[in-house]
C-alpha atoms as one frame of an Amber mdcrd trajectory, in Angstrom:
protein
  41.777  -2.966   0.308  41.255  -6.688   0.708  44.238  -8.858   1.680  44.018
 -12.645   1.869  46.191 -14.225   4.536  46.352 -17.222   6.798  44.752 -17.108
  10.199  47.161 -16.311  13.038  46.562 -17.656  16.507  43.936 -15.819  18.521
  45.955 -12.893  19.829  43.869 -11.731  22.717  43.974 -15.030  24.551  47.077
 -16.117  26.597  49.508 -18.447  24.914  50.493 -21.218  27.299  53.293 -22.776
  25.208  56.790 -22.052  26.580  55.243 -19.795  29.261  57.512 -21.079  32.003
  60.669 -20.500  29.965  59.635 -16.944  29.025  58.662 -16.157  32.590  62.002
 -17.251  33.931  63.869 -15.288  31.277  61.948 -12.121  32.028  62.552 -12.396
  35.787  66.269 -12.720  35.221  66.150  -9.755  32.840  64.389  -7.561  35.368
  66.779  -8.536  38.131  69.794  -7.632  36.052  68.266  -4.353  34.721  70.216
  -1.247  35.882  68.540   0.776  38.639  67.841   4.506  38.305  70.222   6.955
  39.845  69.312   8.867  42.933  69.501  12.270  41.235  66.350  11.873  39.092
  63.356  14.135  39.693  60.042  12.429  40.240  56.909  13.066  38.219  53.723
  11.727  39.777  50.842  10.060  37.982  47.465   9.854  39.749  45.712   6.606
  38.750  42.352   5.037  39.567  42.312   1.274  39.115  38.990  -0.517  39.704
  40.020  -3.556  41.677  36.374  -4.477  42.277  32.930  -3.441  41.151  31.219
  -3.807  37.816  34.471  -4.063  35.910  37.463  -5.023  38.096  39.906  -4.174
  35.344  42.580  -2.944  37.741  43.422  -6.529  38.691  45.466  -6.941  35.513
  45.847  -3.342  34.355  47.655  -2.088  37.466  50.437  -4.727  37.289  50.721
  -4.038  33.574  51.075  -0.277  34.139  53.586  -0.791  36.935  55.619  -3.059
  34.667  55.683  -0.344  32.020  56.781   2.272  34.588  59.672   0.106  35.693
  60.844  -0.323  32.120  60.482   3.395  31.367  62.374   4.415  34.480  65.219
   2.048  33.567  65.545   3.554  30.087  68.308   6.135  29.682  66.900   7.484
  26.412  63.460   8.324  27.813  63.162  11.013  30.486  66.761  10.526  31.620
  66.424  13.226  34.284  63.051  12.084  35.581  61.446   9.153  37.277  57.741
   8.371  36.964  55.861   7.251  40.041  52.315   5.878  40.178  49.949   6.951
  42.945  46.809   4.821  42.627  43.518   4.118  44.358  40.692   1.615  43.924
  37.748   3.416  42.315  35.587   0.249  42.351  34.300   1.482  38.969  31.949
   3.778  40.911  31.695   7.489  39.962  30.699   8.382  43.530  33.753   6.745
  45.034  35.877   8.220  42.250  34.745  11.725  43.216  36.160  11.309  46.703
  39.398   9.810  45.405  39.792  12.597  42.831  39.526  15.129  45.609  42.278
  13.340  47.502  44.491  13.208  44.419  44.091  16.904  43.677  44.363  18.269
  47.183  47.040  15.958  48.519  50.713  16.407  47.830  52.562  15.757  45.586
  51.176  17.429  42.456  50.106  14.956  39.807  51.058  15.779  36.265  48.612
  13.333  34.657  45.490  11.419  35.721  44.781   7.793  34.595  41.194   6.598
  35.262  39.725   3.292  34.121  35.933   2.788  33.757  33.902   4.932  31.365
  31.753   6.348  34.165  34.776   7.265  36.264  36.626   8.658  33.253  33.656
  10.868  32.397  33.726  12.381  35.878  37.509  12.823  36.000  37.884  14.187
  32.451  35.110  16.739  32.922  36.710  18.077  36.113  40.354  17.881  35.002
  40.074  20.858  32.682  39.652  23.094  35.748  43.085  21.982  37.019  44.855
  22.005  33.638  45.364  18.269  33.883  45.776  15.781  31.042  43.638  12.642
  31.441  44.840   9.418  29.834  42.468   6.468  30.202  43.324   2.827  29.561
  39.858   1.222  29.911  37.119   3.587  28.743  35.143   2.777  25.620  32.130
   5.085  25.900  31.562   7.046  22.663  30.474  10.020  24.772  34.111  10.590
  25.762  34.940  11.532  22.168  33.394  14.959  22.702  36.307  17.409  22.560
  34.223  20.376  23.712  33.167  18.569  26.860  36.473  16.764  27.473  39.211
  18.979  25.962  42.179  17.243  27.668  41.071  13.612  27.407  42.965  10.791
  25.656  42.530   7.021  25.806  44.443   3.991  24.603  41.233   1.963  24.728
  39.465   2.485  21.396  35.951   3.885  21.442  33.089   1.451  21.143  32.243
   3.189  17.902  35.392   1.688  16.382  33.338  -1.453  15.799  31.077   0.485
  13.468  33.531   1.100  10.578  34.263  -2.630  10.611  30.564  -3.479  10.572
  29.917  -1.074   7.710  32.838  -2.605   5.787  31.361  -6.084   6.260  27.927
  -4.877   5.167  29.478  -3.592   1.963  31.477  -6.780   1.437  28.396  -8.973
   1.704  26.246  -6.479  -0.255  23.745  -5.746   2.479  21.839  -2.485   2.336
  19.245  -3.126   5.035  19.971  -3.957   8.660  18.210  -4.003  12.028  19.470
  -3.215  15.520  18.594  -4.229  19.064  20.295  -2.619  22.067  20.282  -2.602
  25.802  19.217   0.786  27.080  22.504   2.125  28.412  24.488   5.218  27.497
  27.414   3.398  25.935  25.253   1.314  23.606  22.970   4.213  22.726  25.960
   6.351  21.740  27.448   3.485  19.726  24.191   2.960  17.888  23.827   6.647
  17.122  27.274   6.594  15.545  26.408   3.446  13.586  23.241   5.033  12.296
  25.192   8.005  10.975  27.833   5.816   9.330  25.396   3.464   7.593  23.422
   6.446   6.338  26.569   7.823   4.712  27.183   4.388   3.184  23.671   4.173
   1.753  22.570   1.463   4.167  19.148   1.531   5.795  18.340   0.681   9.404
  14.846  -0.709   8.938  14.169  -1.659  12.563  15.642  -0.211  15.756  14.620
  -1.973  18.972  15.724  -1.439  22.549  15.035  -3.038  25.918  15.934  -2.477
  29.546  15.836  -5.915  31.118  13.450  -8.149  29.138  14.181  -8.445  25.398
  11.132 -10.622  24.530   9.030  -7.875  22.970  11.973  -6.397  21.071  12.859
  -9.786  19.553   9.243 -10.366  18.529   9.226  -6.996  16.798  12.358  -7.965
  14.885  10.625 -11.146  13.758   7.484  -9.269  12.735   9.496  -6.727  10.730
  11.368  -9.505   8.891  14.796  -8.451  10.215  17.615 -10.459   8.627  20.933
  -8.704   9.397  20.818  -7.766  13.086  23.358  -5.823  15.138  23.085  -6.564
  18.864  24.540  -4.234  21.492  24.197  -5.552  25.052  26.196  -7.008  27.906
  26.908 -10.701  28.236  24.122 -11.509  30.704  21.544  -9.790  28.509  22.975
 -11.567  25.460  21.872 -14.893  26.935  18.354 -13.528  27.455  18.246 -12.209
  23.907  19.303 -15.461  22.283  16.918 -17.500  24.373  14.119 -15.398  22.862
  15.792 -15.680  19.463  15.559 -19.458  19.750  11.876 -19.271  20.689  11.059
 -16.979  17.770  13.256 -18.980  15.325  15.097 -15.783  14.413  18.274 -17.620
  13.411  19.532 -19.993  10.766  20.404 -19.598   7.110  18.221 -16.497   6.666
  19.686 -14.478   9.551  23.065 -13.094  10.645  23.748 -11.609  14.084  26.582
  -9.131  14.833  27.683  -9.103  18.466  30.386  -7.500  20.572  33.551  -9.596
  20.713  34.557  -9.142  24.321  32.235 -11.811  25.717  33.797 -14.953  27.159
  34.335 -17.708  24.611  31.736 -19.936  26.259  29.255 -17.217  27.215  26.321
 -19.044  25.628  27.089 -22.276  27.496  27.024 -20.734  30.945  23.916 -21.762
  32.847  21.828 -18.759  33.704  18.774 -19.011  35.999  17.301 -15.940  34.270
  16.581 -17.949  31.096  14.632 -21.131  30.415  16.628 -22.410  27.430  19.005
 -25.344  27.448  22.640 -25.208  26.380  21.655 -27.058  23.212  19.025 -24.442
  22.443  21.501 -21.615  22.946  24.206 -23.356  20.884  21.755 -23.789  18.025
  20.608 -20.166  18.157  24.076 -18.542  18.224  25.657 -20.663  15.498  27.148
 -18.585  12.685  27.033 -15.174  14.375  29.828 -12.655  13.708  31.704 -10.664
  16.336  33.876  -7.592  16.066  36.515  -7.035  18.724  39.126  -4.353  19.164
  42.614  -5.814  18.743  44.171  -5.244  22.145  47.224  -7.408  21.542  49.381
  -7.069  18.486  48.863 -10.211  16.363  52.234  -9.777  14.715  55.507 -10.824
  16.265  57.290  -7.472  16.246  59.213  -5.617  18.872  57.843  -2.210  19.669
  59.132   0.801  21.549  59.447  -1.221  24.735  61.659  -3.798  22.964  59.138
  -6.501  23.786  56.804  -8.574  21.606  53.183  -9.146  22.514  53.875 -12.740
  23.502  56.780 -11.707  25.739  54.496  -9.135  27.349  51.916 -11.795  28.135
  54.577 -13.985  29.686  55.861 -11.124  31.839  52.320 -10.215  32.891  51.556
 -13.784  33.858  54.676 -13.695  35.969  53.493 -10.531  37.726  50.056 -12.052
  38.359  51.641 -15.013  40.068  50.033 -17.655  37.847  46.413 -16.509  38.240
  43.897 -17.776  35.689  43.557 -15.006  33.086  39.853 -15.771  32.670  39.382
 -15.070  36.368  41.501 -11.915  36.369  39.619  -8.698  35.655  41.017  -6.524
  32.873  43.370  -9.158  31.477  42.373  -8.346  27.876  42.808  -4.602  28.527
  46.215  -5.020  30.208  48.143  -4.287  26.969  46.254  -0.975  26.738  47.339
   0.055  30.255  50.899  -0.934  29.415  50.892   1.175  26.233  49.182   4.069
  28.055  52.207   4.436  30.340  54.539   4.283  27.368  52.474   6.876  25.483
  52.645   9.199  28.499  56.385   8.677  28.936  57.124   9.345  25.273  54.925
  12.470  25.311  56.628  13.837  28.420  59.992  13.099  26.890  58.947  14.998
  23.769  58.040  18.093  25.807  61.415  18.453  27.549  63.126  20.294  24.705
  60.246  22.729  23.875  59.843  23.584  27.533  63.568  24.099  27.955  63.521
  26.525  25.050  60.852  28.480  26.923  62.802  28.389  30.132  60.500  25.890
  31.759  60.796  22.357  33.108  58.396  19.520  33.740  58.951  19.696  37.472
  57.647  23.278  37.354  54.158  21.992  36.588  51.316  23.111  38.818  47.536
  23.194  38.401  47.645  26.803  37.197  50.336  26.298  34.547  48.585  26.123
  31.197  51.755  26.217  29.063  53.132  22.875  30.261  49.665  21.277  29.842
  49.512  22.554  26.257  52.918  21.039  25.460  51.903  17.665  26.925  48.615
  17.784  24.990  50.454  18.558  21.756  52.894  15.725  22.319  50.166  13.166
  23.071  48.066  14.290  20.106  50.976  13.551  17.761  51.971  10.255  19.350
  52.625   7.317  17.062  54.557   4.230  18.092  54.414   0.461  17.994  53.174
  -0.972  21.264  52.279  -4.412  22.475  48.630  -3.665  21.555  49.588  -2.552
  18.066  50.144   0.830  16.510  49.298   3.541  19.047  47.731   6.575  17.333
  45.121   9.037  18.630  42.462  10.640  16.487  41.234  14.236  16.711  38.920
  13.313  19.610  41.756  11.686  21.553  40.522   8.135  20.955  42.825   5.276
  20.063  42.946   4.140  16.459  43.244   0.386  16.355  42.582  -2.664  14.248
  39.443  -4.722  14.662  39.357  -8.491  14.861  36.489 -10.225  13.050  35.444
 -13.669  14.300  32.652 -16.106  13.511  31.184 -18.856  15.652  31.703 -22.056
  13.682  30.743 -25.361  15.216  30.501 -23.926  18.719  33.905 -22.163  18.728
  35.135 -18.806  17.482  37.270 -18.658  14.345  39.165 -15.614  13.140  37.966
 -14.656   9.686  39.693 -11.292   9.228  41.086  -7.988  10.491  40.127  -4.457
   9.612  42.314  -1.370   9.976  39.914   1.571   9.988  42.735   4.145   9.869
  43.905   2.822   6.505  40.675   1.196   5.313  42.482  -2.129   4.955  40.482
  -5.359   5.274  42.591  -8.491   5.754  40.345 -11.428   4.925  41.149 -15.075
   5.569  38.352 -16.463   3.408  37.281 -19.091   5.924  33.810 -17.724   6.705
  31.150 -20.450   6.838  27.420 -20.092   6.208  24.517 -22.376   6.956  23.124
 -21.830   3.481  24.842 -21.535   0.128  26.390 -18.206   1.093  25.682 -14.975
   2.953  21.912 -14.572   3.265  19.974 -11.743   1.692  19.447  -8.668   3.833
  15.716  -8.925   3.300  13.191 -11.259   1.849  13.566 -10.932  -1.889  10.275
  -9.577  -3.172   9.444 -10.479  -6.749   6.830  -8.337  -8.455   4.236 -10.442
 -10.179   1.535  -8.712 -12.202  -1.947 -10.107 -12.220  -3.296 -10.280 -15.751
  -6.752 -10.960 -17.082  -7.606 -14.554 -17.892  -6.985 -14.949 -21.597  -9.721
 -17.576 -21.922 -12.249 -15.193 -20.422 -11.040 -12.349 -22.630 -11.244 -14.522
 -25.741 -14.760 -15.741 -24.918 -16.121 -12.276 -24.245 -14.340 -10.913 -27.318
 -16.127 -13.491 -29.476 -19.499 -12.390 -28.120 -18.563  -8.744 -28.599 -17.468
  -9.438 -32.177 -20.714 -11.248 -32.951 -22.600  -8.352 -31.413 -20.788  -5.912
 -33.696 -21.758  -8.088 -36.698 -25.356  -8.067 -35.479 -25.186  -4.292 -35.203
 -23.895  -4.052 -38.783 -26.754  -6.288 -39.977 -29.330  -4.200 -38.128 -27.854
  -0.953 -39.413 -27.790  -2.261 -42.984 -31.379  -3.486 -42.693 -32.556  -0.151
 -41.357 -30.805   1.844 -44.081 -31.927  -0.483 -46.896 -35.590  -0.363 -45.845
 -35.607   3.315 -45.009 -38.390   4.031 -47.539 -40.822   1.538 -46.039 -43.535
   3.434 -44.163 -43.370   1.115 -41.173 -39.619   1.764 -40.855 -40.090   5.477
 -41.450 -42.619   5.670 -38.620 -39.991   4.275 -36.233 -37.596   7.224 -36.718
 -34.894   5.207 -38.547 -32.145   7.786 -38.052 -32.445   7.453 -34.296 -32.383
   3.681 -34.674 -29.230   4.016 -36.759 -27.653   6.007 -33.918 -28.679   3.275
 -31.497 -27.043   0.612 -33.651 -23.841   2.633 -33.998 -23.759   3.315 -30.247
 -24.177  -0.376 -29.488 -21.303  -1.231 -31.805 -19.082   1.383 -30.160 -19.930
   0.039 -26.692 -19.167  -3.490 -27.858 -15.889  -2.294 -29.347 -14.975  -0.922
 -25.880 -14.861  -4.515 -24.605 -11.551  -5.087 -26.440  -9.523  -2.262 -24.775
 -11.296  -3.085 -21.521  -9.581  -6.487 -21.563  -6.177  -5.289 -22.780  -3.557
  -4.996 -20.017   0.209  -5.168 -19.567   0.172  -8.695 -20.971  -0.617  -7.313
 -24.438   0.913  -3.826 -24.589   3.912  -2.008 -23.148   3.580   0.306 -20.176
   4.146   3.368 -22.339   1.152   2.405 -24.500  -1.187   1.572 -21.641  -2.488
   5.149 -21.111  -3.639   5.158 -24.748  -5.624   1.992 -24.066  -7.168   3.708
 -21.048  -8.321   6.610 -23.226  -9.840   4.235 -25.769 -11.818   2.554 -23.011
 -13.178   5.827 -21.752 -14.102   7.387 -25.078 -15.593   4.321 -26.754 -17.745
   3.439 -23.778 -18.766   7.030 -23.046 -19.729   8.006 -26.583 -21.227   4.600
 -27.330 -23.529   4.921 -24.326 -24.500   8.456 -25.333 -25.447   7.400 -28.864
 -27.240   4.167 -27.981 -29.068   5.189 -24.843 -29.390   8.839 -25.836 -31.311
   8.029 -29.021 -33.702   5.726 -27.139 -34.127   8.265 -24.362 -34.970  10.896
 -26.954 -37.853   8.813 -28.346 -39.326   8.186 -24.912 -38.892  11.822 -23.947
 -40.808  13.169 -26.918 -43.518  10.515 -26.726 -44.067  11.491 -23.121 -43.960
  15.189 -23.944 -46.539  14.987 -26.773 -48.956  12.231 -25.810 -49.314  11.888
 -22.045 -51.267  15.092 -21.146 -55.009  14.215 -21.159 -56.325  17.715 -21.592
 -54.220  18.380 -24.626 -54.154  14.851 -25.981 -56.352  15.466 -28.967 -54.559
  18.648 -29.883 -51.123  17.019 -29.523 -52.151  14.181 -31.787 -52.817  16.690
 -34.486 -49.371  18.214 -34.077 -46.513  17.133 -36.312 -43.282  15.872 -34.621
 -40.386  17.569 -36.327 -37.326  15.260 -36.701 -34.819  18.003 -35.988 -36.041
  18.175 -32.407 -35.195  14.514 -31.947 -31.740  14.952 -33.441 -31.132  18.078
 -31.380 -31.943  16.186 -28.172 -29.475  13.432 -29.033 -26.925  16.073 -29.957
 -27.283  17.776 -26.572 -26.750  14.498 -24.682 -23.790  13.646 -26.879 -22.266
  17.117 -26.447 -22.526  16.884 -22.654 -20.617  13.595 -22.631 -18.057  14.828
 -25.143 -17.305  17.995 -23.181 -17.101  16.179 -19.846 -14.715  13.568 -21.277
 -12.602  16.258 -22.934 -12.324  18.257 -19.710 -11.445  15.076 -17.799  -8.710
  14.185 -20.269  -7.195  17.670 -20.258  -7.425  18.470 -16.546  -6.742  15.034
 -15.044  -5.664  12.526 -17.717  -5.738   8.816 -17.064  -2.502   7.037 -16.230
  -1.315   3.695 -14.874  -1.558   3.004 -11.158  -0.392  -0.153  -9.423  -2.391
  -1.793  -6.683  -0.360  -3.877  -4.243  -1.754  -6.938  -2.511  -0.575  -8.989
   0.448   2.734 -10.679  -0.242   2.524 -14.390  -0.939   5.067 -17.087  -0.153
   5.870 -19.521  -2.963   5.335 -23.228  -2.459   9.059 -23.911  -2.750  11.351
 -23.321   0.238  12.831 -20.132  -1.160  13.792 -16.942   0.602  11.484 -14.925
  -1.596   8.002 -13.472  -1.482   5.677 -12.774  -4.352   4.301  -9.237  -4.507
   1.080  -9.352  -6.543   0.450  -6.174  -8.528  -2.550  -5.093 -10.569  -2.517
  -2.248 -13.071  -5.431   0.159 -13.158  -6.425   3.081 -15.329  -6.801   5.919
 -12.866  -6.297   9.624 -12.333  -5.523  11.824  -9.359  -9.195  12.599  -8.668
 -10.680   9.439 -10.091 -13.421   9.152  -7.474 -14.584  12.706  -8.146 -14.853
  12.159 -11.885 -16.603   8.829 -11.466 -19.017  10.416  -9.012 -19.956  13.107
 -11.532 -20.303  10.690 -14.465 -22.166   8.011 -12.508 -24.451  10.596 -10.950
 -25.390  12.119 -14.305 -25.816   8.756 -16.057 -27.723   7.320 -13.106 -30.260
  10.154 -13.139 -30.627   9.726 -16.895 -31.283   5.996 -16.479 -33.841   6.538
 -13.717 -35.589   9.206 -15.756 -35.654   6.839 -18.740 -37.319   4.133 -16.626
 -39.940   6.632 -15.430 -40.712   7.886 -18.927 -40.939   4.340 -20.293 -43.454
   3.469 -17.598 -45.521   6.597 -18.212 -45.762   5.982 -21.951 -46.463   2.251
 -21.873 -50.139   2.759 -22.873 -49.593   5.545 -25.397 -50.333   4.777 -29.040
 -48.910   6.881 -31.831 -48.005   6.376 -35.428 -45.196   8.928 -35.326 -42.907
   6.698 -33.190 -44.387   3.265 -33.599 -41.653   1.348 -31.695 -41.634   3.328
 -28.475 -42.835   0.284 -26.494 -39.829  -1.698 -27.718 -37.629   1.260 -26.810
 -39.107   1.267 -23.325 -38.366  -2.430 -22.987 -34.749  -1.829 -24.037 -34.418
   1.055 -21.585 -35.673  -1.154 -18.744 -33.010  -3.760 -19.447 -30.144  -1.318
 -20.023 -30.964   0.685 -16.904 -31.177  -2.347 -14.646 -27.912  -3.805 -15.967
 -26.052  -0.505 -15.652 -27.360   0.340 -12.190 -26.295  -3.094 -10.929 -22.985
  -3.380 -12.774 -21.514   0.052 -11.937 -21.301  -0.411  -8.134 -20.397  -4.096
  -8.444 -17.411  -3.382 -10.696 -16.186  -0.708  -8.279 -16.347  -3.208  -5.416
 -14.618  -5.913  -7.464 -11.966  -3.622  -8.943  -9.214  -5.611  -7.188 -10.352
  -8.837  -8.870  -9.495  -8.384 -12.496 -11.390 -11.399 -13.851 -14.620 -10.761
 -11.948 -14.553  -7.028 -12.661 -13.977  -7.552 -16.373 -16.651 -10.262 -16.546
 -19.286  -8.060 -14.921 -18.487  -4.972 -16.960 -18.030  -6.660 -20.330 -21.034
  -8.976 -20.032 -23.227  -6.053 -18.979 -22.131  -4.209 -22.131 -22.665  -7.273
 -24.310 -26.092  -8.110 -22.910 -27.248  -4.491 -23.036 -26.202  -4.191 -26.670
 -27.704  -7.548 -27.641 -31.022  -6.817 -25.924 -31.240  -3.367 -27.468 -30.516
  -4.592 -31.005 -32.826  -7.584 -30.742 -35.735  -5.693 -29.197 -35.557  -2.782
 -31.648 -34.709  -4.459 -34.948 -35.751  -8.123 -34.902 -39.537  -7.389 -34.720
 -39.174  -5.044 -37.697 -37.331  -7.706 -39.673 -39.937 -10.296 -38.796 -42.836
  -8.040 -39.795 -41.321  -7.080 -43.104 -40.399 -10.668 -43.901 -43.728 -12.281
 -42.913 -45.996  -9.606 -44.458 -43.855  -8.816 -47.463 -43.706  -5.110 -46.683
 -40.450  -4.347 -48.402 -39.240  -1.931 -50.899 -41.252   1.299 -51.178 -43.985
   3.399 -49.755 -46.153   2.807 -52.929 -46.170  -0.939 -52.342 -46.925  -0.313
 -48.722 -50.005   1.806 -49.591 -51.518  -1.039 -51.709 -52.035  -3.072 -48.592
 -55.305  -2.939 -46.705 -55.857  -0.066 -44.345 -55.812  -2.368 -41.392 -52.356
  -3.652 -42.267 -50.532  -0.389 -42.902 -49.256  -0.057 -39.369 -49.440  -1.679
 -36.054 -52.139   0.755 -34.774 -55.061  -1.081 -36.499 -55.551  -3.343 -33.550
 -55.703  -0.361 -31.254 -58.330   1.268 -33.433 -60.356  -1.942 -33.451 -60.296
  -2.094 -29.672 -61.385   1.544 -29.482 -64.340   0.909 -31.802 -65.395  -2.078
 -29.734 -65.447   0.116 -26.626 -67.601   2.709 -28.447 -69.917  -0.092 -29.703
 -70.494  -1.312 -26.162 -71.313   2.229 -25.041 -73.860   2.580 -27.869 -75.447
  -0.744 -26.941 -76.018   0.516 -23.426 -77.599   3.686 -24.754 -79.864   1.686
 -27.084 -80.971  -0.526 -24.211 -81.923   2.532 -22.183 -83.946   3.927 -25.107
 -85.772   0.621 -25.583 -86.770   0.625 -21.926 -88.012   4.183 -22.340 -90.048
   3.274 -25.425 -91.635   0.331 -23.624 -92.652   2.584 -20.735 -94.204   5.126
 -23.100 -96.206   2.435 -24.877 -97.658   1.249 -21.604 -98.631   4.813 -20.731
-100.384   5.224 -24.107-102.330   2.002 -23.631-103.501   3.078 -20.217-104.620
   6.487 -21.533-106.580   4.861 -24.354-108.373   2.490 -21.973-109.334   5.347
 -19.633-110.619   7.420 -22.492-112.901   4.617 -23.672-114.446   4.173 -20.214
-115.317   7.880 -19.897-117.440   8.010 -23.034-121.109   8.869 -22.115-123.669
   6.163 -22.481-125.873   8.491 -24.476-123.321   8.703 -26.983-123.411   5.006
 -27.244-127.203   4.992 -27.633-127.143   7.608 -30.265-124.719   5.713 -32.200
-126.134   2.307 -31.649-126.725   2.016 -35.298-123.142   2.744 -36.069-120.707
  -0.068 -36.575-119.070  -1.262 -33.415-115.636   0.036 -32.663-112.755  -2.083
 -33.653-110.963  -3.972 -31.005-107.697  -2.681 -32.350-106.436   0.701 -31.154
-106.325   3.657 -33.402-103.181   3.616 -35.491-102.635   7.308 -34.895-102.813
   6.804 -31.200-100.038   4.253 -31.436 -97.614   6.553 -33.228 -94.363   7.043
 -31.345 -93.345  10.387 -29.983 -91.594  12.756 -32.311 -88.010  11.835 -32.977
 -88.518   8.055 -32.772 -88.542   5.775 -35.826 -91.728   4.682 -37.517 -92.766
   1.141 -36.688 -93.172   0.377 -40.340 -89.462   1.030 -40.945 -87.807  -1.806
 -42.693 -85.690  -3.784 -40.288 -84.438  -6.522 -42.455 -80.928  -5.083 -42.482
 -80.534  -5.154 -38.716 -79.442  -8.111 -36.739 -82.068 -10.016 -34.777 -80.816
  -8.717 -31.456 -81.740  -5.209 -32.458 -84.972  -5.945 -34.435 -87.375  -4.466
 -31.882 -85.434  -1.385 -31.062 -84.293  -0.591 -34.518 -87.833   0.000 -35.734
 -88.036   2.992 -33.440 -85.318   5.042 -35.159 -85.572   6.935 -38.404 -82.700
   7.176 -40.866 -81.707  10.631 -39.639 -81.740   9.657 -35.999 -80.458  12.160
 -33.468 -78.559   9.354 -31.850 -75.983   9.530 -34.560 -75.394  13.183 -33.854
 -74.974  12.712 -30.147 -73.030   9.506 -29.867 -71.217   8.503 -33.032 -70.453
   9.595 -36.503 -72.626   8.332 -39.345 -69.646   6.585 -40.855 -69.159   4.558
 -37.707 -72.732   3.127 -37.528 -72.048   0.168 -39.830 -69.132  -0.844 -37.650
 -71.448  -1.407 -34.728 -72.842  -4.529 -36.316 -69.759  -6.311 -37.461
């Protein structure tokens, strides 16, 4: 419940107006108050007031408690037959000293019916031991959350609210300002640790997250830096006043204040705590004032802000005046426990009312309060029951105890505005009532956000790049249609038939499918809704996968079979005579296509593609806004994406490498059955190199949508263009320039040398054979010349050996001719007659050609008769 009201004066500070008049009136009232009768029985209260030490709260709380005792003892309607007496010691807020004093209280007469300790440490010791003596413990100055443990402290009550009472107020403020994320920093002490544990539980129930929880012992520098690094905005600080100065000096250094941050502190610091010079810090008063501006404090209301008279017939302002009178005019800021004095006053009244409530029940049981001893559990139970049900209006407000014995009280909410604290509201946690004044002031336009507002911003593909690549892909598809139409239209031309046109058709279709994959590859959340994006992912995968299988698979099939049939030297002649059956080519393409189809189908069924979002480092906008930009990039992915890509890339990579090897092996093969295998090899080289480079590059650049798309799409476009141009443009050029068009009959009318592109190869082969025959002829000519010389020598020797008698006997005969005998000059068998006509031979062979007859054995050993005329072209 939210109630708007005007701001009352700060209730927990002394009001100096009319103080002298009130003090004088109260003194007169006390002097004229009737004194107790001598017949009253005394009930003793054992109290420990810390007059010195860490918290000298007894300086104001003891006079306040004594004032309450005097008023109770003078009341005829409260414990009329009894008089309360206070037996007190100085515990110095030290548990060790308190142990000794507790021993004296317990083992020294008279018997104490109730114990009243002060500090949390002392109260912990006393309350834990009191259960053994059946004693009720009522504390006036203990705030430790650990004391709310009923199992450990079964007889403990306190009029000082638990430190955890701040937490419901904090949670209420978090809800009011719509904060769902906070941070905490605490000094490492038991009271603050317990308070923070309670806060953590409460904010969790309220749906609020504690994003950062820091603690420190003496030096808060590291903890504050961690808060800054974790972008803490709403920070709850739990530490003592001296440590608060250290914390905010570091806060100033780290700039962890201003319009983006709100600090929640404890409200019981002095009003000028941040202006006190402290040698432990190196920040000026101006630095501290700047750092603490705008922080919010929560403080337990220890003085009723309303002007009402409670059970003691005294208002809160009258109580302050009476207390000032008891203190003898001491400065409240220099008097320990002045703020807690109303709690000590109400503690005595709570005890008196509880004891008064037990008189009748005990009387009914035949017992009396004066019968109490440390072994009497019944009287302790009645006192416990009476205190547990207490409810009255005191000077500190409504006095009510919860199930753990802690005081339920209102919380004051203040904010530091312009260097001074201003009340901005009250919160009653028992009723859930928030009284709000509406005077809260913020450095910015209003309460800051509990975190840096992160705006998701998707990174989309550059539309200019997508449009440019799409144009190239579209033109490539048109080129593929032209090539496919050309190939189908000229399917009856022998030159086209010898290039396996059906495989070329598959290549053209595959290139068009791969080019069509460029369009879904560039479609992202800018074009389609998120629910439709997985469909786009499937289109990418299937078009590119099947397009590659058709285009590259058909080219790979040609190279594979050319290598299989024509690269083995021993069987080369036999293979040339074999006929390549087309169904084997189609079956090979079908196998490659089936492998891709099955792998893609299994991938889609087992681990379908879906949208994943990649997050990048947050970016700050150029404007001075409390926001950050969270760049996001959508990907098509699956749970085991790397595994699937590894399988696909491994298989395709091996296929590409094998294609390169086969293309290299068949570069010198000549065959009429697949007359464009060299062009296919060229296309395979280009496709393989582009794919082997692009695949790893696109994986590396996957976080850069423009670069990744450019590499992938341009590789597809260039591969398709190169393949179509290399395979089809030479065929178009040949048919256009040579007029080889419509049918096989027209093609056969052309000269034999122009029927296919193997004529040049045949011509080169014949030239090689011609050169071999020329070498053989040269060797034979040298042999013939040697034989002629031998014949001439034999003839000369034979002439010299003729007997002289023979010459005398034949002196009348005609002289022998100077020319040799024609028969002796005949060549050896198998050589041509010298009289053979040589007019048909070229001059370079005129001498040697006369040696060979028409049926020369040379023709049988070296070349076919039909090839002889070709030697002389």
